[in-house]
SERO-4910 file (N, C-alpha, C, O; in steps of 0.05 Angstrom, whole numbers):
BEGIN
 pado doro    nc1    nc2    nc3   cac1   cac2   cac3    cc1    cc2    cc3    oc1    oc2    oc3
  Met    A   -322   -414   -280   -324   -427   -309   -306   -450   -314   -283   -448   -305
  Glu    A   -313   -474   -330   -294   -486   -338   -301   -495   -368   -324   -499   -377
  Gly    A   -281   -498   -381   -285   -509   -409   -294   -489   -427   -307   -497   -446
  Ala    A   -289   -461   -424   -298   -441   -445   -270   -440   -466   -254   -421   -466
  Thr    A   -271   -455   -477   -244   -458   -495   -258   -453   -530   -242   -443   -546
  Asn    A   -277   -457   -535   -286   -450   -560   -312   -440   -565   -324   -442   -544
  Glu    A   -325   -431   -581   -350   -420   -590   -372   -444   -582   -393   -438   -570
  Gly    A   -367   -470   -590   -385   -489   -579   -387   -489   -550   -409   -498   -541
  Ala    A   -373   -483   -536   -378   -485   -502   -396   -469   -494   -397   -468   -469
  Ile    A   -417   -449   -510   -437   -436   -500   -462   -454   -494   -481   -447   -481
  Glu    A   -457   -481   -506   -479   -498   -498   -478   -507   -466   -498   -517   -454
  Arg    A   -460   -505   -458   -451   -512   -433   -470   -497   -414   -481   -509   -396
  Ile    A   -475   -472   -417   -493   -458   -401   -517   -440   -410   -526   -421   -397
  Gln    A   -527   -453   -442   -550   -443   -450   -570   -451   -428   -568   -472   -415
  Gly    A   -589   -435   -425   -611   -446   -407   -611   -442   -374   -630   -445   -360
  Glu    A   -583   -435   -366   -579   -438   -340   -588   -411   -331   -588   -390   -344
  Ser    A   -596   -413   -304   -598   -387   -291   -579   -382   -266   -583   -397   -247
  Leu    A   -559   -364   -262   -536   -365   -243   -542   -340   -226   -554   -320   -234
  Ile    A   -533   -346   -204   -529   -328   -179   -504   -313   -182   -503   -289   -183
  Ala    A   -479   -331   -186   -451   -324   -187   -432   -339   -200   -429   -363   -196
  Ala    A   -418   -323   -218   -398   -341   -233   -368   -333   -231   -361   -309   -229
  Phe    A   -354   -350   -232   -321   -344   -228   -313   -354   -255   -327   -371   -267
  Gly    A   -290   -342   -264   -274   -353   -287   -247   -337   -289   -246   -313   -284
  Asp    A   -227   -353   -297   -197   -347   -298   -194   -343   -327   -213   -348   -342
  Glu    A   -168   -331   -337   -162   -328   -363   -183   -320   -381   -184   -327   -405
  Val    A   -199   -302   -369   -221   -293   -388   -218   -279   -419   -236   -276   -435
  Val    A   -193   -272   -420   -186   -263   -446   -184   -280   -470   -184   -273   -493
  Thr    A   -182   -311   -457   -182   -335   -480   -207   -337   -487   -212   -350   -507
  Trp    A   -228   -325   -474   -258   -336   -476   -268   -324   -506   -261   -303   -516
  Pro    A   -286   -345   -515   -298   -333   -543   -317   -309   -534   -326   -308   -512
  Gln    A   -321   -294   -550   -343   -273   -539   -368   -279   -538   -383   -267   -523
  Asn    A   -376   -298   -554   -401   -308   -556   -405   -322   -524   -426   -319   -512
  Phe    A   -386   -335   -514   -394   -352   -489   -393   -327   -467   -410   -328   -448
  Tyr    A   -376   -305   -468   -378   -285   -445   -406   -276   -450   -422   -275   -431
  Glu    A   -414   -268   -474   -446   -252   -475   -461   -273   -468   -477   -267   -450
  Met    A   -462   -296   -476   -484   -313   -458   -487   -313   -432   -509   -309   -421
  Leu    A   -463   -320   -420   -454   -320   -389   -469   -296   -377   -481   -299   -356
  Asp    A   -468   -269   -393   -476   -245   -378   -506   -249   -378   -518   -247   -357
  Thr    A   -521   -256   -403   -552   -262   -401   -558   -279   -377   -578   -274   -364
  Arg    A   -540   -301   -368   -552   -320   -349   -550   -310   -316   -562   -321   -299
  Leu    A   -535   -292   -313   -530   -276   -290   -559   -262   -288   -558   -239   -282
  Ser    A   -581   -271   -291   -606   -253   -289   -618   -245   -263   -631   -225   -263
  Asp    A   -615   -257   -241   -626   -251   -212   -614   -225   -208   -594   -217   -220
  Gln    A   -627   -213   -187   -619   -192   -173   -600   -194   -157   -604   -208   -138
  Gly    A   -579   -184   -159   -553   -188   -140   -532   -210   -150   -513   -219   -138
  Ser    A   -540   -216   -174   -521   -234   -187   -490   -221   -198   -486   -198   -207
  Val    A   -474   -240   -195   -445   -226   -196   -429   -246   -213   -433   -270   -213
  Phe    A   -410   -234   -229   -388   -247   -244   -363   -240   -238   -356   -217   -240
  Ile    A   -342   -261   -229   -318   -247   -223   -296   -261   -243   -295   -286   -244
  Gly    A   -281   -247   -256   -265   -259   -270   -237   -247   -271   -235   -222   -268
  Ser    A   -213   -265   -276   -189   -256   -272   -173   -260   -302   -182   -278   -317
  Met    A   -150   -246   -311   -141   -253   -334   -118   -236   -335   -115   -217   -319
  Asn    A   -101   -242   -355    -75   -228   -365    -82   -212   -385    -97   -223   -401
  Pro    A    -77   -190   -391    -85   -168   -409    -83   -184   -439    -72   -206   -440
  Gly    A    -92   -173   -462    -87   -183   -491    -89   -158   -500    -87   -136   -488
  Pro    A    -93   -163   -523    -93   -133   -547   -112   -116   -539   -133   -124   -529
  Pro    A   -107    -89   -544   -124    -66   -533   -151    -64   -551   -171    -51   -544
  Gln    A   -149    -78   -571   -175    -84   -587   -195   -106   -579   -215   -111   -592
  His    A   -187   -119   -555   -201   -140   -546   -225   -135   -537   -229   -113   -526
  Tyr    A   -246   -153   -538   -281   -146   -531   -278   -136   -504   -287   -114   -498
  Ile    A   -263   -154   -482   -264   -151   -459   -252   -117   -450   -263   -102   -434
  Lys    A   -222   -109   -465   -216    -87   -459   -237    -62   -472   -237    -39   -462
  Lys    A   -247    -68   -486   -271    -52   -499   -296    -47   -476   -306    -26   -468
  Leu    A   -300    -71   -468   -318    -65   -441   -309    -51   -415   -323    -35   -403
  Ile    A   -285    -58   -408   -267    -43   -388   -269    -16   -392   -273     -1   -373
  Asp    A   -265     -6   -417   -267     22   -428   -295     39   -426   -297     63   -427
  Arg    A   -314     23   -425   -339     32   -419   -350     35   -385   -371     44   -378
  Glu    A   -329     23   -370   -336     25   -336   -354     50   -333   -377     42   -327
  Glu    A   -351     78   -335   -369     98   -332   -395    100   -342   -415    107   -330
  Glu    A   -391     91   -374   -416     90   -388   -440     72   -376   -463     81   -374
  Leu    A   -432     47   -369   -449     27   -358   -460     36   -334   -483     29   -329
  Gly    A   -447     53   -316   -456     70   -291   -469     44   -271   -457     23   -269
  Leu    A   -492     51   -259   -500     29   -234   -522     13   -240   -542     21   -251
  Ala    A   -519    -12   -232   -541    -29   -233   -565    -21   -215   -561     -3   -199
  Leu    A   -586    -32   -217   -612    -24   -202   -611    -27   -169   -628    -16   -155
  Asp    A   -588    -47   -157   -584    -43   -133   -563    -25   -123   -552    -29   -101
  Gly    A   -557     -9   -137   -537     12   -130   -507      4   -136   -489     21   -134
  Arg    A   -502    -18   -141   -471    -30   -145   -465    -19   -172   -483    -10   -186
  Lys    A   -437    -18   -180   -431    -10   -202   -432    -36   -224   -424    -59   -221
  Glu    A   -442    -24   -245   -444    -49   -263   -418    -68   -271   -419    -92   -274
  Leu    A   -398    -53   -273   -371    -61   -279   -349    -47   -265   -344    -23   -267
  Arg    A   -336    -62   -251   -313    -59   -233   -286    -63   -239   -279    -82   -224
  Pro    A   -267    -57   -253   -247    -72   -257   -224    -63   -238   -227    -42   -226
  Trp    A   -199    -80   -234   -179    -76   -218   -157    -85   -232   -159   -107   -243
  Arg    A   -133    -71   -233   -107    -75   -244    -89    -82   -223    -87    -68   -203
  Phe    A    -74   -106   -227    -53   -111   -207    -30   -116   -228    -32   -124   -251
  Ile    A    -10   -110   -215     24   -120   -228     34   -140   -219     22   -148   -199
  Leu    A     52   -152   -224     63   -178   -212     76   -169   -185     70   -179   -163
  Asp    A     93   -150   -186    103   -140   -161     84   -135   -137     94   -136   -114
  Glu    A     60   -129   -141     40   -121   -118     30   -149   -106     16   -150    -85
  Asn    A     38   -170   -121     25   -200   -107     43   -206    -81     64   -220    -82
  Thr    A     35   -196    -59     55   -201    -34     52   -231    -20     62   -238      1
  Phe    A     36   -248    -40     33   -279    -36     55   -296    -44     61   -318    -35
  Leu    A     68   -282    -67     87   -295    -87    115   -289    -68    120   -270    -53
  Asp    A    130   -309    -73    158   -308    -65    175   -290    -83    171   -291   -107
  Pro    A    193   -275    -71    206   -252    -89    228   -271   -108    240   -261   -127
  Ser    A    231   -292   -103    247   -311   -119    236   -319   -138    248   -320   -159
  Tyr    A    208   -328   -137    190   -333   -162    186   -313   -180    189   -317   -204
  Ile    A    178   -286   -166    172   -267   -183    197   -260   -199    192   -250   -221
  Ala    A    225   -265   -192    251   -257   -211    247   -278   -232    249   -273   -255
  Ser    A    240   -303   -221    239   -324   -245    223   -318   -267    231   -319   -290
  Leu    A    191   -308   -256    181   -305   -280    186   -279   -300    176   -276   -323
  Lys    A    202   -263   -285    203   -242   -304    233   -248   -321    240   -233   -339
  Lys    A    246   -268   -314    265   -281   -335    254   -294   -355    266   -293   -377
  Lys    A    230   -307   -353    219   -318   -371    211   -306   -401    208   -316   -423
  Tyr    A    211   -276   -389    193   -260   -417    213   -235   -414    213   -219   -395
  Pro    A    232   -233   -436    251   -211   -440    235   -185   -437    212   -182   -446
  Lys    A    248   -168   -426    238   -137   -423    236   -124   -447    253   -122   -464
  Gly    A    207   -110   -447    206    -99   -472    186   -115   -492    175   -101   -509
  Thr    A    180   -140   -493    170   -159   -507    137   -154   -495    129   -147   -473
  Val    A    122   -161   -518     91   -158   -511     84   -178   -488     65   -176   -472
  Leu    A    101   -196   -489     92   -218   -466    100   -206   -435     85   -207   -415
  Tyr    A    126   -193   -437    134   -177   -409    112   -156   -403    104   -154   -380
  Arg    A    102   -141   -421     91   -115   -420     62   -127   -413     51   -113   -395
  Arg    A     49   -145   -420     26   -159   -410     25   -174   -387      8   -170   -370
  Phe    A     44   -193   -384     44   -212   -363     57   -203   -335     50   -211   -312
  Ile    A     77   -183   -341     90   -175   -314     84   -146   -312     86   -137   -289
  Glu    A     76   -128   -330     69   -104   -325     38    -96   -327     29    -73   -324
  Gly    A     23   -118   -333     -9   -117   -332    -17    -97   -356    -40    -88   -350
  Leu    A     -9    -89   -377    -14    -71   -394    -32    -84   -421    -25   -105   -432
  Trp    A    -48    -72   -428    -62    -78   -451    -50    -67   -477    -58    -44   -485
  Val    A    -32    -80   -493    -15    -71   -508    -15    -90   -534    -15   -115   -531
  Ala    A    -13    -78   -562    -15    -95   -577     15   -109   -586     35    -97   -580
  Ala    A     16   -128   -598     32   -145   -608     40   -136   -636     26   -143   -655
  Glu    A     64   -119   -637     71   -104   -658    104   -117   -667    118   -130   -652
  Gly    A    108   -111   -692    133   -120   -704    145   -150   -699    128   -167   -702
  Arg    A    167   -157   -693    176   -178   -694    164   -199   -669    163   -189   -646
  Val    A    156   -220   -672    144   -236   -654    167   -244   -633    161   -248   -610
  Phe    A    193   -248   -640    211   -257   -619    232   -230   -624    254   -230   -635
  Ser    A    221   -214   -616    241   -187   -619    268   -188   -604    286   -173   -610
  Phe    A    269   -205   -584    294   -203   -564    316   -224   -585    340   -220   -586
  Phe    A    303   -248   -602    321   -266   -612    344   -251   -630    338   -231   -644
  Glu    A    370   -263   -629    391   -252   -642    406   -278   -652    415   -295   -637
  Glu    A    409   -279   -682    421   -302   -689    454   -303   -688    465   -323   -696
  Asp    A    469   -282   -678    493   -285   -669    499   -304   -643    489   -299   -621
  Pro    A    514   -323   -647    518   -342   -628    529   -328   -606    534   -343   -587
  Lys    A    537   -299   -602    545   -285   -578    518   -280   -559    519   -276   -535
  Ala    A    500   -281   -571    474   -273   -552    467   -303   -543    449   -300   -526
  Gly    A    473   -327   -546    468   -347   -531    449   -363   -545    448   -386   -536
  Tyr    A    432   -356   -567    406   -370   -571    419   -390   -594    412   -414   -592
  Val    A    434   -385   -612    448   -400   -627    471   -411   -619    484   -397   -604
  Val    A    481   -433   -625    505   -444   -617    519   -460   -642    506   -470   -660
  Thr    A    543   -462   -639    567   -476   -665    570   -504   -657    575   -519   -675
  Lys    A    567   -513   -636    571   -540   -626    546   -552   -608    533   -536   -596
  Val    A    542   -575   -608    520   -587   -598    531   -616   -582    552   -623   -591
  Pro    A    523   -629   -567    531   -652   -549    526   -672   -570    511   -670   -590
  Asp    A    541   -693   -563    547   -720   -575    519   -738   -568    508   -753   -583
  Asn    A    512   -732   -545    491   -756   -535    471   -742   -523    476   -720   -513
  Phe    A    445   -754   -521    422   -737   -515    413   -765   -502    420   -788   -507
  Ile    A    390   -754   -479    374   -772   -463    349   -782   -480    341   -806   -480
  Gln    A    335   -760   -496    310   -767   -509    312   -745   -529    328   -726   -529
  Phe    A    292   -751   -547    291   -733   -573    262   -729   -579    245   -745   -569
  Leu    A    255   -710   -594    227   -707   -607    231   -692   -629    249   -676   -634
  Val    A    208   -698   -645    206   -690   -673    180   -673   -679    159   -683   -671
  Gly    A    178   -653   -690    157   -635   -698    161   -629   -722    183   -629   -733
  Met    A    132   -622   -737    134   -623   -767    107   -600   -774     85   -599   -763
  Asp    A    117   -585   -793     89   -569   -805     87   -577   -832    106   -574   -847
  Tyr    A     61   -590   -840     57   -604   -861     47   -584   -886     32   -564   -882
  Gly    A     56   -590   -905     51   -570   -933     50   -585   -952     60   -607   -950
  Ile    A     37   -578   -977     33   -589  -1003     40   -565  -1023     59   -564  -1038
  Ser    A     21   -546  -1020     32   -516  -1038     47   -498  -1022     62   -480  -1030
  Asn    A     41   -507   -993     58   -488   -971     84   -504   -967     86   -528   -974
  Pro    A    105   -491   -955    127   -509   -948    125   -531   -927    108   -526   -909
  Phe    A    139   -552   -926    136   -576   -908    166   -574   -896    188   -575   -908
  Cys    A    161   -572   -869    185   -573   -848    182   -589   -827    160   -593   -816
  Ala    A    204   -599   -820    204   -615   -797    230   -616   -779    249   -612   -793
  Ala    A    236   -619   -757    256   -617   -740    265   -637   -717    248   -645   -702
  Leu    A    289   -644   -713    293   -663   -686    309   -648   -667    332   -640   -671
  Trp    A    293   -645   -644    305   -637   -616    317   -663   -602    309   -686   -603
  Gly    A    342   -652   -587    351   -669   -567    356   -658   -537    363   -635   -532
  Leu    A    351   -675   -518    357   -667   -491    381   -675   -479    387   -699   -477
  Ser    A    396   -656   -468    420   -662   -458    426   -641   -439    425   -618   -445
  Gly    A    433   -650   -414    442   -632   -389    420   -613   -384    425   -590   -376
  Gly    A    397   -621   -388    372   -602   -383    372   -582   -397    365   -559   -389
  Ile    A    380   -588   -426    377   -564   -448    366   -584   -470    373   -607   -474
  Trp    A    349   -569   -484    341   -577   -508    355   -564   -531    357   -539   -532
  Tyr    A    365   -583   -553    379   -575   -574    366   -575   -594    353   -595   -598
  Phe    A    365   -555   -614    351   -554   -637    372   -574   -662    389   -559   -673
  Leu    A    373   -593   -669    395   -601   -680    393   -605   -707    412   -597   -720
  Lys    A    373   -618   -720    372   -616   -745    339   -611   -762    318   -617   -751
  Glu    A    341   -602   -786    316   -591   -798    314   -602   -826    334   -605   -841
  Val    A    289   -608   -831    283   -614   -862    266   -595   -873    247   -589   -858
  Tyr    A    267   -583   -893    255   -562   -904    249   -565   -935    268   -570   -950
  Trp    A    223   -562   -945    220   -571   -974    195   -548   -983    172   -551   -975
  Asp    A    202   -528   -998    184   -512  -1014    183   -518  -1037    202   -515  -1052
  Ser    A    157   -530  -1045    150   -544  -1067    153   -521  -1095    163   -525  -1117
  Lys    A    142   -502  -1086    140   -472  -1107    167   -469  -1114    174   -471  -1137
  Ala    A    189   -463  -1089    211   -454  -1100    226   -477  -1115    239   -473  -1136
  Glu    A    224   -499  -1102    241   -522  -1119    226   -532  -1146    235   -549  -1161
  Gln    A    204   -518  -1150    189   -533  -1173    183   -559  -1174    183   -571  -1196
  Lys    A    177   -569  -1153    178   -600  -1154    158   -605  -1123    162   -597  -1100
  Gln    A    138   -621  -1133    116   -629  -1107    130   -661  -1100    135   -679  -1116
  Lys    A    133   -661  -1073    141   -688  -1063    111   -698  -1056     90   -686  -1053
  Thr    A    119   -729  -1054     93   -740  -1048     91   -750  -1013    112   -749   -999
  Asn    A     70   -758  -1003     70   -765   -975     92   -783   -969    103   -778   -948
  Ser    A     99   -803   -982    118   -826   -981    149   -812   -977    165   -817   -959
  Glu    A    151   -792  -1000    180   -777   -995    180   -762   -972    202   -762   -960
  Tyr    A    162   -748   -962    164   -733   -938    165   -753   -915    177   -747   -895
  Ile    A    151   -779   -918    160   -798   -892    190   -805   -892    205   -804   -872
  Glu    A    196   -811   -915    230   -821   -916    245   -794   -907    262   -799   -890
  Asp    A    243   -769   -915    250   -743   -903    249   -750   -866    271   -751   -854
  Leu    A    229   -754   -855    226   -759   -831    240   -780   -814    247   -777   -791
  Ala    A    244   -805   -833    262   -822   -824    292   -818   -820    307   -826   -802
  Arg    A    298   -803   -845    330   -798   -846    333   -775   -821    351   -775   -805
  Leu    A    312   -755   -822    315   -738   -797    325   -752   -772    345   -744   -760
  Cys    A    310   -772   -765    312   -788   -737    339   -807   -743    339   -831   -748
  Asn    A    357   -791   -741    384   -804   -745    405   -787   -730    408   -764   -737
  Trp    A    420   -798   -711    442   -777   -701    468   -795   -695    468   -818   -684
  Asn    A    491   -780   -704    517   -798   -702    516   -822   -714    527   -841   -702
  Gly    A    504   -826   -738    502   -847   -755    479   -868   -748    470   -884   -764
  Lys    A    471   -867   -726    448   -885   -719    421   -874   -712    417   -852   -702
  Pro    A    400   -894   -720    374   -887   -717    365   -879   -688    372   -892   -668
  Val    A    351   -858   -687    336   -852   -657    307   -856   -660    294   -857   -681
  Phe    A    298   -859   -636    271   -865   -634    256   -844   -615    252   -850   -591
  Pro    A    249   -818   -625    237   -799   -611    215   -805   -591    198   -823   -597
  Gln    A    213   -795   -573    192   -795   -552    166   -791   -563    147   -805   -555
  Arg    A    164   -770   -583    137   -760   -596    146   -755   -628    169   -746   -633
  Ile    A    128   -761   -649    134   -744   -672    101   -730   -671     79   -742   -669
  Leu    A    109   -702   -671     85   -686   -665     75   -677   -697     91   -670   -715
  Val    A     53   -680   -700     40   -671   -728     14   -658   -721     -3   -666   -705
  Pro    A     14   -637   -735    -14   -618   -737    -39   -639   -737    -44   -656   -754
  Pro    A    -57   -630   -712    -77   -648   -709    -99   -643   -741   -115   -661   -748
  Glu    A    -97   -623   -752   -108   -625   -778   -102   -644   -800   -111   -645   -823
  Glu    A    -88   -656   -791    -68   -677   -819    -72   -708   -808    -53   -723   -804
  Pro    A   -102   -716   -804    -95   -743   -791    -93   -764   -810    -87   -787   -804
  Gly    A    -99   -756   -840    -93   -778   -859    -61   -780   -858    -52   -803   -854
  Phe    A    -46   -765   -860    -12   -763   -858     -6   -776   -838     10   -795   -842
  Gln    A    -17   -771   -808    -11   -785   -789    -12   -820   -795      7   -835   -788
  Arg    A    -35   -828   -809    -37   -854   -809    -18   -865   -824     -7   -887   -819
  Glu    A    -10   -845   -850      8   -858   -868     32   -859   -856     50   -872   -866
  Ile    A     35   -845   -833     67   -847   -819     68   -873   -804     89   -886   -803
  Leu    A     47   -882   -791     42   -901   -775     40   -928   -793     44   -950   -783
  Arg    A     33   -925   -817     37   -950   -829     60   -959   -843     64   -982   -851
  Ser    A     78   -936   -847    100   -938   -855    123   -957   -843    120   -964   -820
  Lys    A    145   -965   -857    165   -986   -852    181   -975   -833    196   -992   -823
  Phe    A    184   -952   -824    204   -940   -806    191   -941   -774    171   -931   -765
  Pro    A    213   -959   -761    198   -961   -734    206   -936   -721    190   -929   -703
  Gln    A    223   -923   -723    238   -897   -709    210   -872   -706    207   -856   -688
  Leu    A    192   -877   -729    169   -865   -730    139   -872   -719    118   -865   -729
  Ala    A    144   -889   -696    123   -903   -689    103   -885   -667     79   -889   -664
  Asn    A    120   -863   -653    102   -850   -635     92   -823   -648    105   -802   -650
  Val    A     65   -827   -657     63   -807   -670     33   -790   -655     10   -800   -653
  His    A     42   -765   -649     20   -754   -635      6   -726   -645     18   -712   -662
  Asp    A    -17   -720   -637    -25   -695   -643     -5   -670   -636      5   -672   -614
  Ala    A      1   -648   -652     14   -624   -639     -5   -607   -624    -29   -606   -630
  Asp    A      6   -593   -605    -12   -573   -594     -5   -545   -610     16   -532   -609
  Asn    A    -27   -539   -624    -19   -518   -641    -33   -490   -631    -41   -474   -647
  Ala    A    -36   -487   -603    -48   -457   -590    -25   -442   -596     -2   -450   -591
  Ile    A    -31   -414   -611    -15   -394   -617      0   -383   -591     24   -389   -587
  Leu    A    -13   -368   -577      3   -352   -560     17   -371   -537     39   -367   -527
  Pro    A      3   -388   -533     16   -410   -510     43   -420   -525     63   -422   -510
  Gly    A     44   -426   -545     69   -435   -559     87   -415   -564    112   -420   -565
  Val    A     74   -386   -570     98   -367   -570    106   -361   -545    128   -349   -545
  Glu    A     97   -366   -521    105   -361   -497    123   -386   -493    146   -381   -485
  Asp    A    117   -414   -497    140   -436   -494    162   -427   -504    182   -426   -489
  Val    A    165   -420   -529    182   -418   -546    205   -392   -530    230   -395   -528
  Thr    A    192   -369   -523    203   -345   -509    210   -359   -485    233   -353   -479
  Thr    A    200   -374   -469    208   -382   -440    237   -403   -442    257   -399   -429
  Leu    A    233   -421   -459    256   -437   -467    286   -424   -477    307   -431   -468
  Leu    A    281   -407   -496    298   -391   -506    314   -371   -484    338   -366   -483
  Ser    A    294   -359   -466    303   -335   -450    316   -347   -427    333   -333   -415
  Leu    A    312   -373   -417    324   -378   -396    342   -404   -403    346   -421   -386
  Gly    A    353   -405   -430    380   -416   -435    368   -450   -435    384   -469   -432
  Arg    A    343   -453   -438    335   -485   -443    334   -498   -469    334   -522   -473
  Leu    A    332   -477   -492    336   -483   -520    358   -469   -531    364   -445   -525
  Lys    A    371   -485   -548    396   -474   -559    392   -486   -587    390   -510   -591
  Ile    A    392   -467   -609    399   -474   -637    417   -476   -651    430   -456   -657
  Tyr    A    424   -506   -662    443   -507   -680    451   -489   -705    434   -487   -723
  Glu    A    475   -477   -707    475   -454   -729    467   -468   -757    458   -454   -774
  Lys    A    470   -493   -761    463   -507   -785    431   -505   -793    424   -506   -817
  Cys    A    417   -502   -775    387   -500   -778    377   -479   -789    355   -471   -781
  Glu    A    391   -466   -809    386   -439   -821    356   -433   -829    351   -410   -825
  Lys    A    339   -445   -837    309   -440   -840    300   -430   -817    289   -408   -817
  Thr    A    304   -449   -792    288   -439   -771    301   -415   -755    287   -398   -744
  Ile    A    326   -415   -753    336   -385   -745    325   -366   -760    319   -345   -749
  Trp    A    320   -369   -789    305   -346   -809    278   -343   -794    272   -322   -782
  Gly    A    266   -362   -794    237   -360   -786    233   -351   -756    212   -341   -750
  Leu    A    249   -354   -741    247   -338   -713    254   -313   -715    243   -297   -700
  Asn    A    273   -305   -736    284   -276   -736    266   -261   -750    266   -237   -745
  Asp    A    249   -271   -770    231   -252   -789    198   -256   -785    182   -244   -799
  Leu    A    190   -273   -766    168   -275   -762    152   -247   -744    161   -237   -723
  Arg    A    132   -241   -756    123   -215   -752     92   -218   -745     78   -235   -756
  Trp    A     81   -199   -726     53   -200   -715     39   -188   -742     49   -174   -760
  Asp    A     13   -198   -739     -8   -185   -762    -19   -166   -750    -35   -169   -731
  Glu    A    -11   -139   -761    -30   -121   -752    -59   -113   -757    -74    -97   -746
  Lys    A    -63   -128   -778    -94   -124   -781   -111   -142   -762   -131   -133   -750
  Lys    A   -102   -168   -758   -110   -185   -738   -114   -168   -706   -133   -169   -690
  Gln    A    -89   -154   -706    -87   -142   -681   -112   -122   -674   -124   -119   -653
  Ala    A   -114   -112   -697   -142    -85   -698   -163    -99   -692   -179    -89   -677
  Gln    A   -167   -122   -700   -193   -143   -691   -191   -155   -659   -209   -167   -648
  Gly    A   -167   -148   -647   -166   -160   -621   -153   -188   -621   -154   -203   -602
  Ile    A   -142   -194   -645   -135   -222   -643   -101   -227   -642    -86   -212   -655
  Asp    A    -94   -243   -630    -60   -245   -633    -52   -266   -651    -54   -291   -647
  Met    A    -44   -255   -671    -37   -276   -693    -12   -264   -709    -11   -240   -715
  Phe    A      7   -281   -714     32   -268   -730     20   -274   -765      0   -286   -773
  Met    A     36   -262   -777     27   -260   -808     36   -290   -820     59   -300   -817
  Lys    A     16   -301   -832     16   -322   -849     22   -323   -873     13   -304   -886
  Gly    A     34   -339   -885     42   -336   -919     45   -364   -929     43   -382   -913
  Gly    A     50   -370   -954     57   -387   -973     85   -391   -975    100   -392   -955
  Ser    A     94   -394  -1001    127   -402  -1005    137   -376   -997    126   -355  -1001
  Gly    A    165   -380   -980    177   -357   -978    170   -347   -948    184   -329   -939
  Ala    A    151   -357   -935    142   -340   -910    154   -357   -890    158   -381   -892
  Pro    A    161   -338   -868    176   -353   -843    163   -366   -828    175   -382   -814
  Asp    A    136   -364   -827    114   -378   -807    114   -408   -804    105   -419   -784
  His    A    123   -421   -826    121   -450   -824    144   -463   -807    137   -481   -792
  Ser    A    168   -457   -806    190   -462   -789    185   -453   -763    194   -465   -744
  Ala    A    169   -430   -760    162   -421   -730    142   -433   -721    139   -433   -697
  Asp    A    120   -449   -738    100   -462   -722    111   -495   -716    103   -508   -696
  Met    A    128   -504   -734    140   -529   -724    157   -522   -702    161   -543   -689
  Thr    A    167   -505   -692    181   -497   -673    161   -492   -647    168   -499   -624
  Arg    A    138   -482   -649    120   -475   -630    112   -504   -622    112   -508   -598
  Tyr    A    105   -526   -639     94   -548   -635    111   -563   -616    101   -575   -596
  Ile    A    134   -562   -622    156   -579   -605    160   -569   -576    161   -583   -556
  Ala    A    162   -541   -578    165   -526   -552    141   -535   -534    147   -544   -512
  Arg    A    119   -534   -541     95   -541   -526    104   -570   -515     98   -570   -491
  Arg    A    114   -590   -520    118   -609   -508    140   -611   -492    140   -621   -469
  Ala    A    164   -599   -505    190   -599   -492    190   -580   -467    202   -588   -447
  Ile    A    177   -558   -465    177   -549   -438    161   -561   -414    161   -550   -393
  Lys    A    147   -585   -419    135   -606   -398    153   -620   -387    151   -627   -364
  Asp    A    177   -629   -405    201   -640   -392    211   -627   -373    212   -633   -349
  Ile    A    220   -605   -389    239   -586   -372    225   -584   -342    235   -592   -321
  Arg    A    201   -573   -345    183   -568   -315    183   -596   -299    182   -595   -274
  Gln    A    183   -619   -313    182   -645   -295    212   -646   -279    216   -659   -259
  Met    A    230   -630   -293    258   -637   -282    262   -612   -267    286   -605   -264
  Arg    A    242   -596   -258    242   -575   -238    263   -556   -244    275   -545   -226
  Leu    A    269   -550   -271    286   -533   -281    279   -507   -289    296   -491   -298
  Ile    A    253   -502   -286    241   -474   -292    216   -477   -272    199   -459   -270
***
């Protein structure tokens, strides 16, 4: 099955009669899509085969797996449900060096390691980036950055009553450097900026070593088309490449984790709001109880805004690193 990305995808299979269906990353499917697919497999002997990495233990798929014995046998004598669990090391078709590289992407003990490497249905608890340390000795934060970069990226999280934040990243020697940040919390500052002022902040952000830089992309949340249009109409040529940010939650967390763990992202020590955001961001336990991977969201004084901005840029930045065959 392809395209099961949201609840509207159910229209793709409504009214169909299927003998067999195959799906990947089923844990990312909306529940209504899976339930509709189950009703479409109505002929005797029909089968669905799905693969996935585990998710939260309260996920509807995990609850279904836990009912294996209860569901019993189908009319044709086959088991109604048959789950298999494999761990990464059991895949004999993968080169050992590739397995080793995957393990490096996800620090041991993190929820991503336990799910993707060990194949466990575990809750996302505590700090989202539990491996992250702000001490430069850990290697994630640096006290110096290069002078020259081959390309730049800018990402932002837009806020009116919530904080507005933006950042400039530069690529040098196969490493992305988190160079500069803008952060404005209107409640804390007791002053609301206009969109024109935010755009001027973005233009000042696009400057390195006293010269304007022209980022490959200016990544703006897709739910802010009006602000995107205002940026494009502005007088600043360095802000011309406006694009929708990819705001997928868990994939963004994966990309930030991968870049930091493999040493392909370094954060300049002066970017204090971002360091704080990555250090303090925590999983939402209430959402976990619903089988949803989501970190805690907040308004003024909450760390999720700078972490969101970092996710948006990481989603794009990792593509350049992959194109360079560095991961």
